[in-house]
N, C-alpha and C positions, 0 to 999 in steps of 0.2 A: 504493499500499500504506499503511495507516495504522501510525502509528509509536506506540511505548508512550505517548508523550504524550497522543496523541489517544483512546487507550484510558481511559487515567487520567482525563482530562477528562469522558469518555462517563461513566466510573463515578462520578464526583463529581457529575455531573449527576441521574445516576439515583438516587443517595442522597437528593437534595436534592427529588425529586419528591414530588407530593401522595400518589401511591401508596405510596411508601416511608414518607411521614409517618403514613398510614392504618395500614399494617403495624407499624410501630414502637410507635403508640399502643395497639393492641390487644395487642402483646407487653407492653408497660409496664402496662397495666391489669390483665392477667392475672397478672403477677407481683406487682402491688400487692393484688390481692385474695389471692392465695395466701400474702404475707406477713401479712397482715391477720388471715387466717383461722389460720394456724398461731400466731401470737401472741395471739390471741383479741381482737385489734384494741387492745390496751394500747399498742402504740406508732404507733397510725395516723397520727399528725401527722408523726411522723418518717418513717415510710414514704412519705408523701405528699410530704414534703419532697425524699427521695432521688429518687421518681420523676419530679417536676419538674425537678430538676437533671439528670437522665438525658436527659430530653426535650429540655432546653434544648441539649444537646450533639448531638443526632442529629435528622435530618429538618429540615424546613424552617420550622418554627414554635416 
């Protein structure tokens, strides 16, 4: 029977997978596009910086 530690390790591995990276990139790109649309692109550099910072904290790239 797998323990909680095994489950946690499996979850961490899944979050670091290429598939998870692709999904997180799509979500972040959509959020970036929405933020730029709502602000008329006035803060596109800041929005891009936030998107990159968040992307660096999740996924594998």
